[in-house]
C-alpha positions, 0 to 999 in steps of 0.5 A: 102345868108341868108333866114329867116324862120319862119313857124307856119305850117311846112309842107314840110318844112324840104325838101324845108329848106334843099334845101336852105342850099345846095344852099348856104343859111345860115338858120335864124329861130326862136322859134319852127320852129328852133327846127324842122329845128334842129331836123331835122339836118340842122344848123341854126342861132337863131334870137336872135343871129341876134337881140342881144335881146332875145325873149320877152313878152312870144314870142310876140316881137323876130322879130320886129327889124332893124337888121331883117327889114333892112337886109329885106328892104335895096334896093341892087341897092341904095348906101346908103342903102347898106352903112347903111347895112355896117355901122350897121353890118345888113346882107341882107336877100334875102329869106323870108319863113313865114307863120302866126299863125292859127287865122282863125282855132282857131276861127274856134273851138267851145267854143273859148274864145277871150282872146285866139283868140287875142293871135293868132293874128301874128305881126311879120309874117306879117311884115316880109311878107309885107317888103319882098314883098315891096322889092320883087325885091331883095327878095324873098318871100314865104308864101305858101307851094305850092311854095316851089318846084318852088322856090328851081327849080328856086334857082338851076337854077341859082336864082329866077328871078324878075317874079317870085318874083313879082308873089310870092310878089303880092300873099304875100300881098294877103295872109296878106290882106286876114289874116287882113280881117279874124281878122277885121271880127272877132273883128268887130263881136266881139267888134265892130259896124256894119255896118262898115265904110269899109267892109273887105271881103275875100275869097277863091279860090274853082276852076276855071269854064269852062266859065261864065254865057256865053261861052265867059265870064270867071269865077272862084268860091270862097268860104267864108274864114270862111264858116257860114253855112253848108247848103251851095252849097260850102259845099256840097258833089257831089257824080256823074256828071261833073263839076258844071257850073256858071250856075248851081251854080246860079240854084243850090243855088236859089233851096236850098234858096226855099227848105229850106221854107219847112217841109214837104216832099218838091220838087223844080224844079229851072229853071233859077232862078225862080221854075217852080214847088214846090210839097209837101206831105206826101211822096217825090215820091209824092211831086215830081209828084205834082212838076214835074206836075206843069210845065212837060215842064219847068222842063225840063233841071232843078235843083231839091230840095229835103229836104228828102233822094232819095228813089228808087221810086222817083228816077225811076221818076226823071230818066225818064227826063233830069235833070241838078242837083239833091240836096238832103241830102242824096240818098238810094243806090238803088236809087244812083245807078239809078240816077249814070247811067246818066254820066253827072247828078250832084248829090249833097249832103247837110247838111240840119240839121242846122237850118236857121240862119241870114245872110249877102248876097253880090251882085256886082253892077258896081263899088260896092257892095251891102249888105243886110240880107238873107230874112229868115223872119219866118212868121205865118199866125196868123200874118196876117191881114184879108182885106176882108168880106170873111174870109179864111178856114184853108185849104186856109190859108194852101194853102195861106202859101204854096203859099207865101212861094214859091212867095218870090224865084220867080223874081219881079214882081212875082205871084204864083197861088197854092193849098196846094199840089203844085204850079199851075202857077208861073208868073215871072219877068216882068215889070208890076205884071197884065202881071206875073199874066196872065202867072201865070193863063195860066200855071194853066189853069183850075187848077186856079178854086178855086185856091190861089194866092201869090203876092210878093208885094201890088197890085197898081190897082185893075186889078190883083184882077178882072182877079184873079176872073175871073179865078176862084181864091178864096183866095189872100195873098199880102202885103198890104200898096198901097195907093190904097188898098182899090180897091183892098179890094172892087174888092175881097169882089165883087168877094167873095174873101178872101184876107189877108195882110202880111205886108212884102213883098219879091220883089225878083232881 
């Protein structure tokens, strides 16, 4: 029996190969792997002894040879294949243990030159893996150190069976596919054009979840093979609490998307993918008070994101109600001690230091995938167009900007009624805009008097402006762009409302 062993990551290598040698395998190896095995006292055969040809081109070519691949690909149940091996003097290879050049680890380093990255693209390794996986009926392929023990156990008990070899083959093809996807993504970014005709994505399994959106649905969490930001739920450090659920993850991600909009101390309370309250202030405790006051009913069981370290005073107030998750850049020791009293409360520490970078986001649809840029457009009130006779005051503009940042994170159709300190009412996800407005105004109650309003898209009719006027709204921000904009402008003028057009909409479906 012959095993071909050539690995970049040598973790667990020596015990595994000792086990193979003890089971009677001849060990064929290359380069640094052979040196490591020789140093461990394991007898090996160099690849050049098999091929009769030395490594060339600085190691770029060493295993790409018929005497190697013939031994891997020969079908043991085919007389013609086996006759060819005998005629050409080729020894069958029964086990291939290969892991690949560290391309991913190389490009994760700062300042890596393209030429250096290219040199870490493995050619011979994937070829051997794919050949062995293709011929899994006869050959065992091992690409993951986690499989060393079970392969040795199987060999000790008479040899790997077809089920094990098939499982390892499928893993091998996933391994090479992921490896190639990372390379394709890197080279497309460095050299190619986007959007590419084909999209190659790869993700690494983070964990199995207890269940999905509902208890009868299975779910698994995957993370990017090459994380693009440290401001991510998957990069968070969980300090306390039980495992996150599928819905927890969705809500926490939505809360993080919303909180990054604000620079002043701010608290976002997220519930079922919609902010039920956002508060901002000079102090975090006050921001919490305002977020809580925005909707003290819906915040129960909510996900909270804060953009400042959690202090004792804020923690004491959050501790008083049931919350699912609290996300913050840090927790003071005394604040952590208070919040940890609740066994199941998840506490997540996230790196807020990294500035927002434009990125792509993918959303699955049946049979495919939608890909778009994240909605991280930086906007300034000075770029807005005042459409009405009444001009917003400086205080109103500040409140309008706050409401505009909030409304982009509310499911469409979206309306937010707010002042400069907090959301007063949120209307989300209704089939028509006027119903969203009615919900927002109902939540705001008397607080709508003198408040401002944001709409994520234009008004197709003047009904929203008229309803807002009836309930005391004094200023409105909306994208504009409807063929009936003038009707809304006229209604605002008649009510003395200031209305500005942003020229940008923020649908969130």
